[in-house]
BALOBA-1460 file (C-alpha; in Angstrom, 3 decimals):
// residues 409
<rec num="1" residu="m" x="-0.094" y="0.154" z="0.014"/>
<rec num="2" residu="t" x="1.220" y="3.431" z="-0.811"/>
<rec num="3" residu="a" x="1.742" y="5.463" z="2.085"/>
<rec num="4" residu="p" x="-0.437" y="8.719" z="2.439"/>
<rec num="5" residu="d" x="1.763" y="11.759" z="1.629"/>
<rec num="6" residu="p" x="3.075" y="12.943" z="5.261"/>
<rec num="7" residu="a" x="3.046" y="16.912" z="4.448"/>
<rec num="8" residu="t" x="-0.572" y="16.799" z="3.757"/>
<rec num="9" residu="e" x="-1.627" y="13.928" z="5.942"/>
<rec num="10" residu="p" x="0.388" y="13.085" z="8.674"/>
<rec num="11" residu="h" x="-2.061" y="11.332" z="11.117"/>
<rec num="12" residu="r" x="-2.696" y="8.887" z="8.177"/>
<rec num="13" residu="f" x="1.229" y="8.572" z="7.396"/>
<rec num="14" residu="l" x="1.824" y="7.779" z="10.984"/>
<rec num="15" residu="e" x="-0.886" y="5.047" z="11.258"/>
<rec num="16" residu="h" x="0.493" y="3.740" z="8.241"/>
<rec num="17" residu="l" x="4.035" y="3.242" z="9.641"/>
<rec num="18" residu="y" x="2.167" y="1.702" z="12.783"/>
<rec num="19" residu="h" x="0.368" y="-0.880" z="10.817"/>
<rec num="20" residu="a" x="3.654" y="-1.598" z="8.737"/>
<rec num="21" residu="a" x="5.083" y="-2.403" z="12.356"/>
<rec num="22" residu="v" x="2.126" y="-4.629" z="13.139"/>
<rec num="23" residu="r" x="2.257" y="-6.475" z="9.712"/>
<rec num="24" residu="r" x="5.819" y="-7.562" z="10.367"/>
<rec num="25" residu="a" x="4.872" y="-8.842" z="13.933"/>
<rec num="26" residu="l" x="1.930" y="-10.894" z="12.572"/>
<rec num="27" residu="p" x="2.508" y="-14.910" z="13.358"/>
<rec num="28" residu="l" x="0.700" y="-15.418" z="10.215"/>
<rec num="29" residu="h" x="3.418" y="-14.095" z="8.303"/>
<rec num="30" residu="n" x="6.729" y="-15.341" z="10.604"/>
<rec num="31" residu="t" x="5.566" y="-18.921" z="12.123"/>
<rec num="32" residu="a" x="5.744" y="-21.331" z="9.199"/>
<rec num="33" residu="a" x="9.470" y="-21.208" z="8.614"/>
<rec num="34" residu="f" x="10.130" y="-22.411" z="12.482"/>
<rec num="35" residu="l" x="7.802" y="-25.281" z="12.736"/>
<rec num="36" residu="p" x="8.791" y="-28.710" z="13.221"/>
<rec num="37" residu="p" x="6.631" y="-31.740" z="11.612"/>
<rec num="38" residu="p" x="2.966" y="-30.835" z="12.954"/>
<rec num="39" residu="p" x="1.935" y="-32.099" z="16.449"/>
<rec num="40" residu="k" x="-1.482" y="-32.662" z="17.335"/>
<rec num="41" residu="g" x="-2.941" y="-29.174" z="18.365"/>
<rec num="42" residu="r" x="-4.049" y="-28.837" z="22.040"/>
<rec num="43" residu="l" x="-5.274" y="-25.647" z="23.671"/>
<rec num="44" residu="v" x="-4.327" y="-21.763" z="23.348"/>
<rec num="45" residu="v" x="-5.083" y="-19.144" z="25.610"/>
<rec num="46" residu="t" x="-5.826" y="-15.598" z="24.707"/>
<rec num="47" residu="r" x="-7.134" y="-12.401" z="25.600"/>
<rec num="48" residu="y" x="-10.868" y="-11.812" z="25.521"/>
<rec num="49" residu="h" x="-11.963" y="-11.161" z="21.751"/>
<rec num="50" residu="h" x="-8.617" y="-11.397" z="20.579"/>
<rec num="51" residu="i" x="-9.057" y="-14.603" z="18.367"/>
<rec num="52" residu="p" x="-7.785" y="-14.375" z="15.282"/>
<rec num="53" residu="p" x="-9.333" y="-15.738" z="11.764"/>
<rec num="54" residu="r" x="-8.287" y="-19.097" z="11.437"/>
<rec num="55" residu="p" x="-9.230" y="-22.039" z="9.076"/>
<rec num="56" residu="e" x="-11.877" y="-24.768" z="10.139"/>
<rec num="57" residu="e" x="-9.453" y="-27.297" z="10.243"/>
<rec num="58" residu="l" x="-7.591" y="-25.518" z="13.062"/>
<rec num="59" residu="k" x="-10.609" y="-24.992" z="14.902"/>
<rec num="60" residu="k" x="-11.289" y="-28.435" z="15.151"/>
<rec num="61" residu="r" x="-7.736" y="-29.451" z="16.212"/>
<rec num="62" residu="i" x="-6.746" y="-26.257" z="18.579"/>
<rec num="63" residu="e" x="-9.235" y="-25.190" z="21.360"/>
<rec num="64" residu="i" x="-8.814" y="-21.623" z="22.049"/>
<rec num="65" residu="v" x="-9.620" y="-20.628" z="25.728"/>
<rec num="66" residu="e" x="-10.251" y="-16.537" z="26.084"/>
<rec num="67" residu="a" x="-8.990" y="-15.115" z="29.742"/>
<rec num="68" residu="a" x="-8.223" y="-11.867" z="31.289"/>
<rec num="69" residu="h" x="-5.027" y="-9.609" z="30.717"/>
<rec num="70" residu="p" x="-3.438" y="-7.501" z="32.172"/>
<rec num="71" residu="v" x="-5.088" y="-9.030" z="35.726"/>
<rec num="72" residu="p" x="-5.796" y="-12.781" z="35.672"/>
<rec num="73" residu="d" x="-8.941" y="-14.427" z="36.257"/>
<rec num="74" residu="a" x="-10.534" y="-17.647" z="36.833"/>
<rec num="75" residu="a" x="-10.625" y="-18.405" z="32.920"/>
<rec num="76" residu="g" x="-7.018" y="-18.180" z="32.967"/>
<rec num="77" residu="l" x="-6.303" y="-20.169" z="35.941"/>
<rec num="78" residu="e" x="-8.365" y="-23.275" z="34.901"/>
<rec num="79" residu="a" x="-6.480" y="-23.069" z="31.412"/>
<rec num="80" residu="a" x="-3.182" y="-22.906" z="32.908"/>
<rec num="81" residu="q" x="-4.226" y="-26.045" z="35.120"/>
<rec num="82" residu="r" x="-5.445" y="-28.039" z="31.936"/>
<rec num="83" residu="i" x="-2.192" y="-27.245" z="30.143"/>
<rec num="84" residu="l" x="-0.200" y="-28.189" z="33.299"/>
<rec num="85" residu="a" x="-2.258" y="-31.676" z="33.385"/>
<rec num="86" residu="m" x="-1.700" y="-32.109" z="29.495"/>
<rec num="87" residu="a" x="2.105" y="-32.110" z="30.046"/>
<rec num="88" residu="h" x="2.396" y="-34.701" z="32.392"/>
<rec num="89" residu="g" x="3.000" y="-38.181" z="31.423"/>
<rec num="90" residu="l" x="5.009" y="-37.370" z="28.496"/>
<rec num="91" residu="t" x="7.812" y="-39.583" z="26.969"/>
<rec num="92" residu="q" x="10.888" y="-38.802" z="25.281"/>
<rec num="93" residu="d" x="9.501" y="-39.534" z="22.042"/>
<rec num="94" residu="d" x="6.961" y="-36.815" z="22.503"/>
<rec num="95" residu="l" x="7.197" y="-33.384" z="20.922"/>
<rec num="96" residu="v" x="5.804" y="-29.977" z="22.913"/>
<rec num="97" residu="l" x="5.324" y="-27.002" z="20.673"/>
<rec num="98" residu="c" x="4.602" y="-24.077" z="22.803"/>
<rec num="99" residu="l" x="3.881" y="-20.543" z="21.136"/>
<rec num="100" residu="i" x="4.537" y="-17.729" z="23.474"/>
<rec num="101" residu="s" x="3.856" y="-14.118" z="23.294"/>
<rec num="102" residu="g" x="3.524" y="-11.291" z="25.536"/>
<rec num="103" residu="g" x="0.642" y="-11.170" z="27.647"/>
<rec num="104" residu="g" x="1.152" y="-14.968" z="28.974"/>
<rec num="105" residu="s" x="1.941" y="-13.858" z="32.470"/>
<rec num="106" residu="a" x="-1.787" y="-12.822" z="32.907"/>
<rec num="107" residu="l" x="-3.161" y="-15.460" z="30.666"/>
<rec num="108" residu="l" x="-1.296" y="-18.593" z="32.019"/>
<rec num="109" residu="t" x="-1.758" y="-18.068" z="36.040"/>
<rec num="110" residu="l" x="-1.292" y="-20.849" z="38.372"/>
<rec num="111" residu="p" x="-0.646" y="-19.647" z="41.924"/>
<rec num="112" residu="a" x="1.977" y="-21.157" z="43.925"/>
<rec num="113" residu="e" x="0.826" y="-23.378" z="46.814"/>
<rec num="114" residu="g" x="-0.486" y="-21.335" z="49.416"/>
<rec num="115" residu="l" x="-1.603" y="-18.468" z="47.122"/>
<rec num="116" residu="t" x="-5.007" y="-17.722" z="45.798"/>
<rec num="117" residu="l" x="-6.286" y="-16.524" z="42.720"/>
<rec num="118" residu="e" x="-7.599" y="-13.497" z="44.490"/>
<rec num="119" residu="d" x="-3.922" y="-12.864" z="46.055"/>
<rec num="120" residu="k" x="-2.333" y="-13.126" z="42.571"/>
<rec num="121" residu="q" x="-4.822" y="-10.587" z="40.963"/>
<rec num="122" residu="r" x="-3.730" y="-8.123" z="44.242"/>
<rec num="123" residu="i" x="-0.040" y="-8.651" z="43.744"/>
<rec num="124" residu="n" x="-0.584" y="-8.171" z="39.939"/>
<rec num="125" residu="k" x="-2.809" y="-4.762" z="40.239"/>
<rec num="126" residu="q" x="-0.265" y="-3.676" z="42.775"/>
<rec num="127" residu="l" x="2.934" y="-4.503" z="40.490"/>
<rec num="128" residu="l" x="1.165" y="-2.673" z="37.559"/>
<rec num="129" residu="n" x="0.489" y="0.491" z="39.778"/>
<rec num="130" residu="s" x="3.780" y="0.250" z="41.193"/>
<rec num="131" residu="g" x="6.251" y="1.831" z="38.144"/>
<rec num="132" residu="a" x="8.168" y="-1.656" z="38.466"/>
<rec num="133" residu="n" x="9.499" y="-2.578" z="34.791"/>
<rec num="134" residu="i" x="8.694" y="-5.975" z="32.979"/>
<rec num="135" residu="a" x="11.644" y="-7.978" z="34.115"/>
<rec num="136" residu="e" x="10.890" y="-6.852" z="37.611"/>
<rec num="137" residu="m" x="7.126" y="-7.733" z="37.412"/>
<rec num="138" residu="n" x="7.906" y="-10.983" z="35.880"/>
<rec num="139" residu="c" x="10.635" y="-11.854" z="38.240"/>
<rec num="140" residu="v" x="7.893" y="-11.885" z="40.781"/>
<rec num="141" residu="r" x="5.450" y="-13.597" z="38.804"/>
<rec num="142" residu="k" x="7.998" y="-16.619" z="38.111"/>
<rec num="143" residu="h" x="8.608" y="-17.303" z="41.686"/>
<rec num="144" residu="l" x="4.798" y="-17.023" z="42.801"/>
<rec num="145" residu="s" x="3.427" y="-19.398" z="40.025"/>
<rec num="146" residu="r" x="3.526" y="-23.456" z="39.610"/>
<rec num="147" residu="i" x="3.772" y="-22.899" z="35.662"/>
<rec num="148" residu="k" x="6.067" y="-19.731" z="34.627"/>
<rec num="149" residu="g" x="9.942" y="-19.693" z="35.419"/>
<rec num="150" residu="g" x="10.564" y="-23.052" z="33.410"/>
<rec num="151" residu="r" x="8.347" y="-25.097" z="35.401"/>
<rec num="152" residu="l" x="6.002" y="-25.926" z="32.409"/>
<rec num="153" residu="a" x="8.972" y="-27.160" z="30.730"/>
<rec num="154" residu="a" x="10.155" y="-29.309" z="33.908"/>
<rec num="155" residu="a" x="6.504" y="-30.676" z="33.674"/>
<rec num="156" residu="c" x="6.944" y="-31.944" z="30.323"/>
<rec num="157" residu="a" x="10.085" y="-33.800" z="30.844"/>
<rec num="158" residu="p" x="11.278" y="-35.894" z="29.242"/>
<rec num="159" residu="a" x="9.659" y="-34.647" z="25.951"/>
<rec num="160" residu="k" x="11.191" y="-32.281" z="23.652"/>
<rec num="161" residu="v" x="10.042" y="-28.682" z="24.168"/>
<rec num="162" residu="v" x="10.505" y="-26.304" z="20.917"/>
<rec num="163" residu="t" x="9.152" y="-22.903" z="21.809"/>
<rec num="164" residu="l" x="8.254" y="-20.163" z="19.202"/>
<rec num="165" residu="t" x="8.009" y="-16.901" z="20.813"/>
<rec num="166" residu="i" x="7.107" y="-13.025" z="20.013"/>
<rec num="167" residu="s" x="8.951" y="-10.785" z="21.891"/>
<rec num="168" residu="d" x="7.263" y="-8.124" z="23.864"/>
<rec num="169" residu="v" x="10.380" y="-7.268" z="26.285"/>
<rec num="170" residu="p" x="13.496" y="-4.915" z="25.567"/>
<rec num="171" residu="g" x="16.307" y="-7.095" z="25.056"/>
<rec num="172" residu="d" x="14.341" y="-10.161" z="23.728"/>
<rec num="173" residu="d" x="14.953" y="-12.309" z="26.577"/>
<rec num="174" residu="p" x="12.704" y="-15.361" z="26.501"/>
<rec num="175" residu="s" x="12.824" y="-15.853" z="30.258"/>
<rec num="176" residu="i" x="10.855" y="-12.746" z="30.702"/>
<rec num="177" residu="i" x="8.325" y="-13.125" z="27.920"/>
<rec num="178" residu="a" x="5.337" y="-14.336" z="29.511"/>
<rec num="179" residu="s" x="7.496" y="-14.768" z="32.434"/>
<rec num="180" residu="g" x="9.512" y="-17.819" z="30.420"/>
<rec num="181" residu="p" x="7.199" y="-20.964" z="31.300"/>
<rec num="182" residu="t" x="9.456" y="-23.209" z="29.050"/>
<rec num="183" residu="v" x="13.001" y="-21.648" z="29.773"/>
<rec num="184" residu="p" x="15.354" y="-21.463" z="32.666"/>
<rec num="185" residu="d" x="14.978" y="-18.778" z="34.989"/>
<rec num="186" residu="a" x="18.487" y="-17.068" z="36.345"/>
<rec num="187" residu="t" x="16.489" y="-14.966" z="38.880"/>
<rec num="188" residu="s" x="16.185" y="-15.817" z="42.646"/>
<rec num="189" residu="c" x="13.894" y="-15.781" z="45.479"/>
<rec num="190" residu="a" x="16.073" y="-13.520" z="46.859"/>
<rec num="191" residu="d" x="15.678" y="-10.955" z="43.855"/>
<rec num="192" residu="a" x="11.805" y="-11.650" z="43.736"/>
<rec num="193" residu="i" x="12.067" y="-10.409" z="47.605"/>
<rec num="194" residu="a" x="14.229" y="-7.332" z="46.905"/>
<rec num="195" residu="i" x="11.695" y="-6.519" z="44.262"/>
<rec num="196" residu="l" x="8.648" y="-6.758" z="46.608"/>
<rec num="197" residu="l" x="10.037" y="-4.778" z="49.358"/>
<rec num="198" residu="r" x="11.307" y="-1.999" z="46.868"/>
<rec num="199" residu="y" x="7.913" y="-1.147" z="45.839"/>
<rec num="200" residu="g" x="6.003" y="-1.931" z="48.779"/>
<rec num="201" residu="i" x="4.012" y="-5.029" z="47.468"/>
<rec num="202" residu="a" x="2.427" y="-7.152" z="50.364"/>
<rec num="203" residu="v" x="2.462" y="-10.970" z="50.101"/>
<rec num="204" residu="p" x="0.880" y="-13.256" z="52.324"/>
<rec num="205" residu="g" x="3.344" y="-13.989" z="55.494"/>
<rec num="206" residu="a" x="3.428" y="-17.684" z="54.568"/>
<rec num="207" residu="i" x="4.468" y="-16.815" z="50.959"/>
<rec num="208" residu="m" x="7.339" y="-14.458" z="52.172"/>
<rec num="209" residu="s" x="8.418" y="-17.263" z="54.513"/>
<rec num="210" residu="l" x="8.715" y="-19.737" z="51.617"/>
<rec num="211" residu="l" x="10.684" y="-17.091" z="49.337"/>
<rec num="212" residu="e" x="12.953" y="-16.465" z="52.407"/>
<rec num="213" residu="q" x="13.736" y="-20.376" z="52.527"/>
<rec num="214" residu="g" x="14.327" y="-20.446" z="48.841"/>
<rec num="215" residu="a" x="11.298" y="-22.853" z="48.486"/>
<rec num="216" residu="l" x="9.776" y="-21.363" z="45.447"/>
<rec num="217" residu="e" x="13.099" y="-21.459" z="43.411"/>
<rec num="218" residu="t" x="12.710" y="-21.905" z="39.786"/>
<rec num="219" residu="p" x="14.430" y="-24.225" z="37.386"/>
<rec num="220" residu="k" x="18.038" y="-22.852" z="36.525"/>
<rec num="221" residu="p" x="20.170" y="-22.569" z="33.369"/>
<rec num="222" residu="g" x="22.172" y="-25.730" z="32.702"/>
<rec num="223" residu="e" x="19.496" y="-28.253" z="34.555"/>
<rec num="224" residu="r" x="19.061" y="-31.248" z="32.293"/>
<rec num="225" residu="i" x="15.471" y="-30.951" z="32.284"/>
<rec num="226" residu="f" x="16.126" y="-28.219" z="29.251"/>
<rec num="227" residu="a" x="18.511" y="-30.377" z="27.409"/>
<rec num="228" residu="g" x="17.575" y="-30.794" z="23.604"/>
<rec num="229" residu="h" x="14.941" y="-27.763" z="23.887"/>
<rec num="230" residu="e" x="14.788" y="-25.219" z="21.239"/>
<rec num="231" residu="v" x="13.908" y="-21.554" z="21.401"/>
<rec num="232" residu="h" x="13.416" y="-19.468" z="18.315"/>
<rec num="233" residu="m" x="12.533" y="-15.680" z="18.216"/>
<rec num="234" residu="i" x="9.906" y="-15.306" z="15.281"/>
<rec num="235" residu="a" x="8.980" y="-11.616" z="15.693"/>
<rec num="236" residu="t" x="10.531" y="-8.812" z="17.591"/>
<rec num="237" residu="p" x="10.257" y="-5.019" z="18.420"/>
<rec num="238" residu="q" x="13.717" y="-4.218" z="16.272"/>
<rec num="239" residu="q" x="11.949" y="-5.913" z="13.276"/>
<rec num="240" residu="s" x="9.113" y="-4.105" z="13.442"/>
<rec num="241" residu="l" x="10.677" y="-0.763" z="13.785"/>
<rec num="242" residu="e" x="12.652" y="-1.598" z="10.892"/>
<rec num="243" residu="a" x="9.904" y="-2.225" z="8.872"/>
<rec num="244" residu="a" x="8.257" y="1.358" z="9.678"/>
<rec num="245" residu="a" x="11.682" y="2.875" z="8.867"/>
<rec num="246" residu="r" x="11.542" y="1.140" z="5.579"/>
<rec num="247" residu="e" x="7.999" y="2.626" z="4.798"/>
<rec num="248" residu="a" x="9.068" y="5.757" z="5.896"/>
<rec num="249" residu="r" x="12.154" y="5.958" z="3.633"/>
<rec num="250" residu="a" x="10.174" y="4.793" z="0.791"/>
<rec num="251" residu="a" x="8.167" y="7.839" z="1.352"/>
<rec num="252" residu="g" x="11.197" y="10.025" z="0.852"/>
<rec num="253" residu="l" x="11.804" y="10.787" z="4.395"/>
<rec num="254" residu="e" x="14.969" y="9.607" z="6.397"/>
<rec num="255" residu="a" x="14.208" y="7.414" z="9.352"/>
<rec num="256" residu="h" x="16.270" y="6.971" z="12.557"/>
<rec num="257" residu="i" x="15.445" y="4.051" z="15.039"/>
<rec num="258" residu="l" x="16.444" y="5.569" z="18.470"/>
<rec num="259" residu="s" x="16.023" y="1.760" z="20.221"/>
<rec num="260" residu="d" x="13.782" y="-0.780" z="20.737"/>
<rec num="261" residu="e" x="14.798" y="-1.149" z="24.334"/>
<rec num="262" residu="i" x="13.473" y="2.091" z="25.860"/>
<rec num="263" residu="e" x="12.309" y="1.755" z="29.485"/>
<rec num="264" residu="g" x="11.006" y="4.206" z="31.854"/>
<rec num="265" residu="e" x="8.433" y="6.564" z="33.394"/>
<rec num="266" residu="s" x="6.129" y="7.012" z="30.384"/>
<rec num="267" residu="r" x="5.555" y="10.752" z="30.725"/>
<rec num="268" residu="e" x="9.244" y="11.192" z="31.316"/>
<rec num="269" residu="i" x="10.104" y="9.160" z="28.206"/>
<rec num="270" residu="g" x="7.737" y="11.420" z="26.348"/>
<rec num="271" residu="k" x="9.454" y="14.600" z="27.427"/>
<rec num="272" residu="m" x="12.772" y="13.038" z="26.179"/>
<rec num="273" residu="h" x="11.303" y="12.362" z="22.597"/>
<rec num="274" residu="a" x="9.879" y="15.812" z="22.855"/>
<rec num="275" residu="a" x="13.472" y="17.539" z="23.670"/>
<rec num="276" residu="l" x="14.644" y="15.575" z="20.216"/>
<rec num="277" residu="a" x="12.214" y="16.611" z="17.966"/>
<rec num="278" residu="r" x="12.437" y="20.100" z="19.100"/>
<rec num="279" residu="a" x="16.545" y="20.204" z="18.851"/>
<rec num="280" residu="v" x="15.938" y="18.538" z="15.256"/>
<rec num="281" residu="a" x="12.989" y="21.302" z="14.297"/>
<rec num="282" residu="h" x="15.081" y="24.313" z="15.657"/>
<rec num="283" residu="r" x="18.566" y="23.076" z="14.675"/>
<rec num="284" residu="g" x="18.741" y="20.256" z="12.692"/>
<rec num="285" residu="q" x="20.437" y="18.033" z="15.242"/>
<rec num="286" residu="p" x="21.087" y="15.267" z="15.685"/>
<rec num="287" residu="f" x="19.008" y="14.658" z="12.529"/>
<rec num="288" residu="r" x="18.164" y="16.796" z="9.965"/>
<rec num="289" residu="k" x="14.468" y="17.277" z="8.663"/>
<rec num="290" residu="p" x="12.022" y="16.342" z="7.236"/>
<rec num="291" residu="c" x="12.531" y="12.876" z="9.058"/>
<rec num="292" residu="v" x="10.759" y="10.222" z="11.001"/>
<rec num="293" residu="i" x="12.227" y="9.099" z="14.667"/>
<rec num="294" residu="l" x="11.024" y="5.608" z="15.699"/>
<rec num="295" residu="s" x="11.262" y="3.973" z="18.975"/>
<rec num="296" residu="g" x="10.080" y="0.944" z="21.093"/>
<rec num="297" residu="g" x="10.377" y="-0.941" z="24.208"/>
<rec num="298" residu="e" x="8.050" y="-0.890" z="27.381"/>
<rec num="299" residu="t" x="7.596" y="2.147" z="29.635"/>
<rec num="300" residu="t" x="5.793" y="2.232" z="32.915"/>
<rec num="301" residu="v" x="2.821" y="4.279" z="34.432"/>
<rec num="302" residu="t" x="3.023" y="5.004" z="38.148"/>
<rec num="303" residu="i" x="-0.432" y="5.623" z="39.142"/>
<rec num="304" residu="r" x="-0.628" y="9.009" z="41.282"/>
<rec num="305" residu="k" x="-2.769" y="8.557" z="44.680"/>
<rec num="306" residu="q" x="-5.907" y="10.912" z="44.416"/>
<rec num="307" residu="p" x="-7.806" y="12.918" z="46.640"/>
<rec num="308" residu="e" x="-10.464" y="10.898" z="48.468"/>
<rec num="309" residu="g" x="-13.754" y="10.846" z="46.271"/>
<rec num="310" residu="t" x="-11.620" y="11.568" z="43.174"/>
<rec num="311" residu="v" x="-12.254" y="9.368" z="40.181"/>
<rec num="312" residu="r" x="-9.046" y="8.067" z="38.714"/>
<rec num="313" residu="g" x="-8.260" y="8.492" z="35.140"/>
<rec num="314" residu="r" x="-8.144" y="6.017" z="32.587"/>
<rec num="315" residu="g" x="-5.108" y="5.148" z="30.045"/>
<rec num="316" residu="g" x="-2.020" y="3.486" z="29.406"/>
<rec num="317" residu="r" x="1.565" y="3.857" z="28.719"/>
<rec num="318" residu="a" x="1.188" y="5.077" z="25.120"/>
<rec num="319" residu="g" x="-1.538" y="7.663" z="26.191"/>
<rec num="320" residu="e" x="0.682" y="8.827" z="28.948"/>
<rec num="321" residu="f" x="3.786" y="8.873" z="26.584"/>
<rec num="322" residu="c" x="1.520" y="11.285" z="24.593"/>
<rec num="323" residu="m" x="0.601" y="13.366" z="27.140"/>
<rec num="324" residu="g" x="4.120" y="13.909" z="28.423"/>
<rec num="325" residu="l" x="5.234" y="14.582" z="24.748"/>
<rec num="326" residu="a" x="2.691" y="17.040" z="24.036"/>
<rec num="327" residu="q" x="3.200" y="19.034" z="27.393"/>
<rec num="328" residu="a" x="6.898" y="19.326" z="26.649"/>
<rec num="329" residu="l" x="6.468" y="20.174" z="22.700"/>
<rec num="330" residu="q" x="4.267" y="23.047" z="23.698"/>
<rec num="331" residu="g" x="2.654" y="23.445" z="20.191"/>
<rec num="332" residu="q" x="6.210" y="23.095" z="18.295"/>
<rec num="333" residu="a" x="4.918" y="23.459" z="14.800"/>
<rec num="334" residu="g" x="6.024" y="20.722" z="12.226"/>
<rec num="335" residu="v" x="6.059" y="18.043" z="14.638"/>
<rec num="336" residu="w" x="3.189" y="15.123" z="14.955"/>
<rec num="337" residu="a" x="3.645" y="11.992" z="16.825"/>
<rec num="338" residu="l" x="1.957" y="8.786" z="17.292"/>
<rec num="339" residu="a" x="2.531" y="6.256" z="20.151"/>
<rec num="340" residu="a" x="0.297" y="2.894" z="20.503"/>
<rec num="341" residu="d" x="0.799" y="-0.791" z="21.593"/>
<rec num="342" residu="t" x="1.356" y="-3.273" z="19.169"/>
<rec num="343" residu="d" x="-1.525" y="-5.487" z="20.541"/>
<rec num="344" residu="g" x="-4.196" y="-2.739" z="19.770"/>
<rec num="345" residu="i" x="-4.889" y="-2.116" z="23.314"/>
<rec num="346" residu="d" x="-3.211" y="0.504" z="25.609"/>
<rec num="347" residu="g" x="-3.533" y="-0.661" z="29.069"/>
<rec num="348" residu="v" x="-7.290" y="-2.024" z="29.576"/>
<rec num="349" residu="e" x="-8.760" y="0.542" z="27.240"/>
<rec num="350" residu="d" x="-10.553" y="0.252" z="23.795"/>
<rec num="351" residu="n" x="-7.606" y="2.154" z="21.992"/>
<rec num="352" residu="a" x="-4.160" y="1.270" z="21.022"/>
<rec num="353" residu="g" x="-2.799" y="4.628" z="21.746"/>
<rec num="354" residu="a" x="-2.977" y="8.503" z="20.594"/>
<rec num="355" residu="f" x="-1.704" y="10.939" z="18.334"/>
<rec num="356" residu="v" x="-0.025" y="14.313" z="19.089"/>
<rec num="357" residu="a" x="-0.005" y="17.586" z="16.772"/>
<rec num="358" residu="p" x="1.156" y="20.961" z="17.085"/>
<rec num="359" residu="e" x="-2.473" y="21.774" z="17.956"/>
<rec num="360" residu="t" x="-2.833" y="19.625" z="20.690"/>
<rec num="361" residu="l" x="-2.296" y="21.904" z="23.258"/>
<rec num="362" residu="s" x="-4.347" y="24.537" z="22.053"/>
<rec num="363" residu="r" x="-7.201" y="22.662" z="21.005"/>
<rec num="364" residu="a" x="-7.493" y="21.286" z="24.653"/>
<rec num="365" residu="l" x="-7.487" y="24.649" z="26.051"/>
<rec num="366" residu="s" x="-10.306" y="25.877" z="23.956"/>
<rec num="367" residu="l" x="-12.252" y="23.046" z="25.540"/>
<rec num="368" residu="g" x="-11.057" y="24.042" z="28.981"/>
<rec num="369" residu="m" x="-8.932" y="21.027" z="29.238"/>
<rec num="370" residu="k" x="-5.353" y="21.551" z="31.151"/>
<rec num="371" residu="i" x="-2.796" y="18.653" z="30.598"/>
<rec num="372" residu="d" x="-1.200" y="19.153" z="33.845"/>
<rec num="373" residu="a" x="-4.537" y="17.930" z="35.525"/>
<rec num="374" residu="y" x="-5.032" y="15.250" z="33.491"/>
<rec num="375" residu="l" x="-1.433" y="14.098" z="33.997"/>
<rec num="376" residu="d" x="-2.018" y="14.285" z="37.428"/>
<rec num="377" residu="r" x="-4.777" y="11.785" z="37.642"/>
<rec num="378" residu="n" x="-3.007" y="9.572" z="34.943"/>
<rec num="379" residu="d" x="-6.128" y="10.067" z="32.470"/>
<rec num="380" residu="a" x="-4.868" y="9.817" z="29.091"/>
<rec num="381" residu="y" x="-7.943" y="8.293" z="27.658"/>
<rec num="382" residu="g" x="-10.157" y="11.137" z="28.718"/>
<rec num="383" residu="y" x="-7.790" y="13.833" z="27.327"/>
<rec num="384" residu="f" x="-7.397" y="12.655" z="24.179"/>
<rec num="385" residu="r" x="-10.921" y="10.999" z="23.746"/>
<rec num="386" residu="q" x="-12.395" y="14.509" z="23.994"/>
<rec num="387" residu="l" x="-9.702" y="15.839" z="21.143"/>
<rec num="388" residu="d" x="-10.697" y="12.646" z="18.820"/>
<rec num="389" residu="d" x="-7.135" y="11.923" z="18.999"/>
<rec num="390" residu="l" x="-7.368" y="8.266" z="20.024"/>
<rec num="391" residu="v" x="-5.420" y="5.549" z="17.786"/>
<rec num="392" residu="i" x="-8.274" y="2.734" z="17.708"/>
<rec num="393" residu="t" x="-7.345" y="-0.383" z="15.704"/>
<rec num="394" residu="g" x="-9.360" y="-3.516" z="17.832"/>
<rec num="395" residu="p" x="-7.259" y="-6.522" z="18.331"/>
<rec num="396" residu="t" x="-4.123" y="-6.864" z="15.995"/>
<rec num="397" residu="h" x="-3.222" y="-10.461" z="17.034"/>
<rec num="398" residu="t" x="0.291" y="-9.764" z="18.019"/>
<rec num="399" residu="n" x="2.484" y="-7.913" z="20.448"/>
<rec num="400" residu="v" x="5.785" y="-6.588" z="19.987"/>
<rec num="401" residu="n" x="4.857" y="-3.779" z="22.433"/>
<rec num="402" residu="d" x="5.284" y="-0.136" z="22.318"/>
<rec num="403" residu="f" x="5.654" y="1.723" z="18.958"/>
<rec num="404" residu="r" x="6.257" y="5.314" z="18.724"/>
<rec num="405" residu="a" x="6.841" y="7.520" z="15.581"/>
<rec num="406" residu="m" x="7.343" y="11.036" z="15.319"/>
<rec num="407" residu="l" x="7.051" y="12.999" z="11.968"/>
<rec num="408" residu="v" x="9.270" y="16.317" z="11.912"/>
<rec num="409" residu="l" x="8.769" y="18.446" z="8.766"/>
């Protein structure tokens, strides 16, 4: 598809880059080359309303269960129990094919002995609101689980396990993606304790004692249960950014990828991107305009405490980034931006992300909307919805994390 003209249709052009990034990460295009001879299909767990179109034959062979994300629910618990049960009793002549992508930490939930589903839900909510990065969150999740952190692979022994994974984490570490159910875990109970204490996250006393004793330790690198296993990365954030960069260059623009591993507080990362865009716009440094600046990774949002009786805002990482970006750009002429999650859902809302334009702040002020107030209550959804600047794509059926593109003309 020919890209829209960035000079006359900047929003549509940025959406075009986003869709190019998503297309590169679709399993439909990337899985076949890595598949071993076909085993019999069993069970797949995905987010509610995220079942992709599939042939009738697959509908017969593979059951799909829908469950909650990012906070687990009873459907995910039941699915995890069934998957673990399927793994028992396998022999060295069996092959287990595991398709792993981001979101699996919530979708495949099986609390450690002594933890209830309600405990896991509460801990997950605290982790999500704490500002902890994905590696920290998943370290805790692995040690409070009976299926994550290599435990699913242990249950499959002595069968061979082949893992095909789509990365949604900075650095593409398979032990972090979906909390690594089929790969060894180098983190420890002591690491999990340090994270819980760092962010003030409470766990039942009996569970803390088990962590302190090392009783909830995960299978480690070098253990025999992982001998002969294979892990293949079929889609990554960097590959999607490169696909978007190719589309920008085909439209006659220079394209620069900052990194696919950017982490940090979303609004602060937005301010950093704004400083870069302003330098390009004013001084032609470090890049000459016109250009597109791309980045990926997984930022975080620390939920601000609100006065009693105040309704907390709605939104996710991409929207919070866009608010920080717009606030710092201060209406900079010639700069447009899009930030969106590649799975089509920003947090728990129905949007993938949001747009920012030179007139974003002025349009908002004309409606009586001050961006500082929306940032204070983490209400990116409310801010951009009133501006009609939400990016709404619906489920994309993949996930290589955050996608950000700035257009400087």
